[in-house]
C-alpha positions as CSV (number, residue, x, y, z in Angstrom):
1,R,0.0,0.0,0.0
2,Q,2.9,2.3,0.8
3,A,4.4,1.6,-2.6
4,L,1.1,2.3,-4.3
5,E,0.7,5.6,-2.5
6,E,4.2,6.6,-3.5
7,M,3.4,5.7,-7.1
8,R,0.2,7.7,-7.0
9,A,2.1,10.7,-5.7
10,L,4.9,10.4,-8.3
11,Y,2.3,10.1,-11.1
12,E,0.4,13.2,-9.9
13,R,3.6,15.2,-9.7
14,N,4.5,14.0,-13.2
15,Q,1.1,15.0,-14.6
16,A,1.5,18.5,-13.2
17,D,5.1,18.8,-14.5
18,V,4.0,17.5,-18.0
19,S,1.4,20.3,-18.2
20,E,4.1,22.9,-17.4
21,A,6.6,21.2,-19.8
22,K,4.0,21.5,-22.6
23,S,3.8,25.2,-21.9
24,G,7.6,25.6,-22.5
25,R,9.5,24.6,-19.4
26,T,11.9,22.1,-20.9
27,D,14.0,21.9,-17.8
28,L,11.4,19.6,-16.2
29,I,11.8,16.9,-18.8
30,F,14.7,15.2,-17.0
31,L,12.7,15.2,-13.7
32,I,9.7,13.7,-15.5
33,R,11.8,10.9,-16.9
34,F,13.4,10.2,-13.6
35,R,10.0,10.0,-11.9
36,H,8.8,7.7,-14.7
37,C,11.7,5.4,-14.1
38,C,10.9,5.3,-10.4
39,L,7.3,4.4,-11.3
40,L,8.5,1.6,-13.6
41,R,10.9,0.3,-10.8
42,N,8.1,0.3,-8.2
43,Q,5.8,-1.5,-10.7
44,R,8.4,-4.2,-11.3
45,C,8.9,-4.7,-7.5
46,L,5.2,-5.0,-6.9
47,L,4.8,-7.5,-9.7
48,A,7.7,-9.5,-8.4
49,Y,6.1,-9.5,-4.9
50,L,2.7,-10.6,-6.2
51,Y,4.2,-13.3,-8.3
52,D,6.2,-14.6,-5.3
53,R,2.9,-14.8,-3.3
54,L,1.2,-16.6,-6.1
55,L,4.0,-19.2,-6.2
56,R,3.8,-19.6,-2.4
57,I,0.0,-20.1,-2.5
58,R,0.4,-22.7,-5.3
59,A,2.9,-24.5,-3.1
60,L,0.4,-24.5,-0.2
61,R,-2.0,-26.6,-2.3
62,W,0.6,-29.2,-2.8
63,E,1.7,-29.1,0.9
64,Y,-1.6,-29.0,2.7
65,G,-4.1,-30.4,0.2
66,S,-7.3,-28.9,-0.9
67,V,-8.2,-27.4,2.5
68,L,-6.0,-24.7,4.0
69,P,-5.7,-24.3,7.8
70,N,-7.5,-21.2,9.1
71,T,-4.2,-19.8,10.4
72,I,-2.9,-19.6,6.8
73,Q,-6.1,-18.5,5.2
74,F,-6.4,-15.7,7.7
75,H,-3.3,-14.1,6.2
76,M,-4.6,-14.3,2.6
77,S,-6.6,-11.6,0.8
78,A,-10.0,-12.5,-0.7
79,E,-8.4,-12.5,-4.2
80,E,-5.7,-14.9,-3.1
81,V,-8.3,-17.3,-1.6
82,E,-10.3,-17.1,-4.8
83,W,-7.1,-17.8,-6.9
84,F,-6.3,-20.8,-4.6
85,N,-9.8,-22.2,-5.1
86,R,-9.6,-21.8,-8.9
87,Y,-6.2,-23.5,-8.9
88,K,-7.5,-26.3,-6.6
89,K,-10.4,-26.9,-9.0
90,S,-8.2,-26.8,-12.1
91,L,-5.7,-29.3,-10.5
92,A,-8.6,-31.6,-9.4
93,T,-10.0,-31.6,-13.0
94,Y,-6.7,-32.4,-14.4
95,M,-6.0,-35.3,-11.9
96,R,-9.4,-36.8,-12.7
97,S,-8.7,-36.6,-16.4
98,V,-5.6,-38.8,-16.2
99,G,-5.0,-42.2,-14.7
100,G,-8.2,-44.1,-15.7
101,E,-11.5,-44.2,-13.9
102,E,-10.2,-43.1,-10.5
103,G,-7.9,-40.5,-11.7
104,L,-4.3,-39.9,-10.5
105,D,-3.6,-38.1,-7.3
106,L,-0.4,-36.2,-8.1
107,T,-0.1,-34.9,-4.5
108,Q,0.8,-38.3,-3.2
109,D,4.4,-39.3,-2.8
110,I,5.9,-35.9,-3.3
111,K,9.1,-37.4,-2.1
112,P,10.0,-40.9,-3.4
113,P,9.1,-43.5,-0.7
114,K,11.7,-45.8,0.8
115,S,9.0,-48.4,1.6
116,L,5.4,-48.9,0.7
117,Y,4.2,-49.2,4.3
118,I,5.0,-46.9,7.2
119,E,4.3,-46.9,10.9
120,V,2.2,-44.0,12.1
121,R,0.9,-42.7,15.4
122,C,-2.5,-41.1,15.6
123,L,-2.3,-37.6,17.1
124,K,-6.0,-37.0,17.5
125,D,-9.3,-39.0,17.3
126,H,-10.2,-39.3,13.6
127,G,-12.7,-42.2,13.4
128,E,-12.7,-45.1,11.0
129,F,-10.3,-45.2,8.2
130,E,-10.6,-47.7,5.3
131,I,-7.7,-49.0,3.3
132,D,-7.9,-50.6,-0.2
133,D,-8.3,-54.2,0.9
134,G,-11.5,-53.3,2.7
135,T,-9.9,-53.3,6.2
136,T,-11.3,-50.6,8.5
137,I,-9.0,-49.2,11.1
138,L,-10.1,-47.0,14.0
139,L,-7.8,-44.0,14.4
140,K,-7.8,-43.1,18.0
141,K,-5.4,-40.7,19.7
142,N,-2.0,-42.3,20.5
143,S,-2.8,-45.5,18.6
144,Q,-0.1,-46.9,16.3
145,H,-0.7,-48.5,12.9
146,F,1.3,-50.0,10.0
147,L,-0.4,-48.5,6.9
148,P,0.3,-48.0,3.2
149,R,2.2,-44.8,2.8
150,W,0.1,-43.4,-0.1
151,K,-3.1,-44.0,1.9
152,C,-2.1,-42.0,5.0
153,E,0.2,-39.3,3.5
154,Q,-2.6,-36.8,3.3
155,L,-3.6,-37.4,6.9
156,I,0.1,-36.9,7.9
157,R,0.0,-33.5,6.1
158,Q,-3.2,-32.6,7.9
159,G,-1.8,-33.3,11.3
160,V,-4.0,-36.3,12.1
161,L,-1.2,-38.9,11.8
162,E,2.5,-38.7,12.6
163,H,5.2,-40.8,10.9
164,V,7.0,-42.9,13.6
165,L,10.7,-43.2,12.7
166,S,12.3,-46.3,14.3
């Protein structure tokens, strides 16, 4: 906001000086060009800042999944939340379009797994959890389970499960 206010002030001063320069004061041309260069620099800085925030918001989708924690969402503007939701929908549409009937979840196995099964500890009560073979597991606080990595990776990112390292 401070940069935008500075840009607005520079622009208004330039407009006033351009009017005077048209009436014959050629000594203001260098000052007008200098202010214009300052405006362009501030514009580049603001665009770089906005692009960096966009990249960080995109990374949040891959890190946290389709639902952001309230603590993170609190620090985002309405436009950023809207962009996140559009990106989330676009990514979901793409993942459904590849990989057959079920689609392909690209957010799984962000890092290559060392083993297909991992030991996890439940950090909070979550209820029943079904794995592919039809087995239902009750996820209660402080219970430990040996589960397929790809099935519980999302719950680890959400803070429901914790990977137990031996």
